[in-house]
C-alpha positions in Angstrom: -4.9 3.2 9.7 -3.1 6.5 9.4 0.3 5.5 11.6 2.9 6.4 9.4 5.4 3.6 9.3 8.6 5.4 10.3 11.3 2.8 8.9 10.0 3.8 5.1 8.6 7.0 5.3 9.2 7.4 1.5 6.4 4.3 0.7 4.0 6.2 3.1 4.3 9.3 1.6 3.6 7.8 -2.3 1.5 5.5 -1.3 -0.7 8.0 1.3 -0.3 11.7 0.3 -1.0 11.3 -3.3 -3.4 9.5 -5.5 -0.8 9.5 -8.3 -0.6 6.0 -10.4 2.2 7.5 -12.5 4.7 7.2 -9.6 4.4 3.6 -10.0 6.1 2.3 -13.3 5.2 -1.7 -13.4 2.4 -1.9 -10.6 -1.0 0.4 -10.3 -1.0 1.7 -7.0 -3.8 0.3 -5.6 -2.1 -3.1 -6.1 1.0 -2.2 -4.2 -1.4 -0.6 -1.6 -2.3 -4.3 -1.3 1.5 -5.7 -1.3 2.4 -3.1 1.3 -0.1 -3.8 3.9 0.4 -7.9 3.4 4.3 -7.3 3.8 3.5 -5.1 6.5 1.3 -7.7 8.5 4.2 -10.2 8.2 7.0 -8.3 9.4 4.3 -7.2 12.2 3.9 -10.8 12.9 6.8 -12.8 12.1 6.4 -16.4 11.7 2.6 -16.0 11.5 0.3 -16.2 8.2 -1.2 -12.9 6.9 -5.0 -14.3 7.4 -7.2 -12.0 4.6 -10.0 -11.7 7.1 -6.9 -9.8 9.3 -5.3 -7.9 6.6 -9.0 -6.8 5.3 -9.4 -5.0 8.9 -6.3 -3.5 9.0 -6.4 -2.4 5.6 -10.6 -0.9 6.9 -11.7 -3.1 3.7 -14.7 -5.6 3.5 -13.3 -9.1 3.1 -14.9 -9.6 0.0 -13.7 -5.8 -1.7 -10.2 -7.4 -0.5 -10.5 -10.8 -2.0 -10.8 -9.4 -5.4 -7.8 -7.7 -5.4 -5.8 -10.5 -3.9 -7.1 -12.9 -6.6 -6.2 -10.0 -9.3 -2.8 -10.0 -7.7 -2.4 -14.2 -8.0 -3.4 -14.3 -11.3 -0.6 -11.6 -12.1 2.2 -14.0 -9.5 2.2 -10.9 -6.9 1.0 -13.4 -4.1 0.0 -17.2 -3.4 -3.8 -17.1 -1.6 -3.5 -20.2 0.7 -6.2 -22.1 2.7 -5.2 -23.2 6.2 -7.0 -26.5 7.2 -6.4 -26.4 10.5 -7.6 -22.7 11.1 -10.2 -22.5 8.7 -8.8 -19.5 7.2 -7.1 -18.5 4.0 -3.8 -16.0 4.3 -1.8 -14.4 1.5 2.2 -14.6 0.8 4.0 -12.6 -1.2 6.1 -14.2 -4.2 9.3 -13.6 -4.8 8.2 -11.3 -8.0 6.3 -9.2 -5.7 9.2 -9.1 -3.2 11.3 -7.9 -6.2 9.1 -5.9 -7.8 8.7 -4.2 -4.3 13.0 -3.5 -4.1 12.5 -2.1 -7.4 9.4 0.8 -6.6 10.7 0.9 -3.3 14.4 2.5 -4.7 12.3 4.7 -6.6 10.3 6.3 -4.0 13.1 6.9 -1.4 14.9 8.6 -4.4 11.7 10.6 -5.3 11.5 11.5 -1.8 15.0 12.0 -1.0 15.0 14.4 -4.0 11.7 16.5 -3.0 12.8 16.9 0.8 16.5 18.3 -0.1 14.9 20.5 -3.4 12.1 21.6 -1.0 12.4 21.5 2.4 10.3 19.7 5.1 8.3 22.1 6.1 7.4 23.1 2.2 6.7 19.5 1.8 4.3 18.9 4.5 2.6 22.3 3.4 2.2 20.8 -0.3 1.4 17.6 1.2 -1.5 19.2 3.6 -3.0 21.2 0.6 -3.4 18.1 -1.9 -5.1 16.2 0.6 -7.4 19.2 0.8 -7.8 19.3 -2.4 -8.5 15.7 -2.6 -11.0 16.1 0.6 -12.8 18.5 -1.4 -12.5 16.4 -4.9 -14.6 13.8 -2.9 -17.1 15.3 -1.2 -18.3 16.7 -4.4 -18.0 13.8 -6.6 -20.4 12.2 -3.4 -22.8 15.5 -3.4 -23.1 14.6 -7.4 
């Protein structure tokens, strides 16, 4: 999914432009990314459950891949994985622990993003991101060629 979320550009920036786990101090980037998509799906469909299959589709993942990540997040107390017996489907909800953690991490990302924009300027920041994405693409191509 390449659509930029306008209400939290700093979050989008760090999740989609950099593959740097050091941005996150209390959680791994991959874990935060799953929590982020759960939150986004819940926000886009208020009052609805975030079904695992729908979440996997939104993330471009297989349900089996996502279920491993969700199980790990449940073990850490970040999500509750439940069954909707009427629908015969499983769904996930963020725990209060996840909501608090995401708020703290989001505050950090927002501060960093604003500082980057101030110190580099928007145009230089965009050029830098473009360059980093090209480097990442080349590295991935070379890795897959091995």
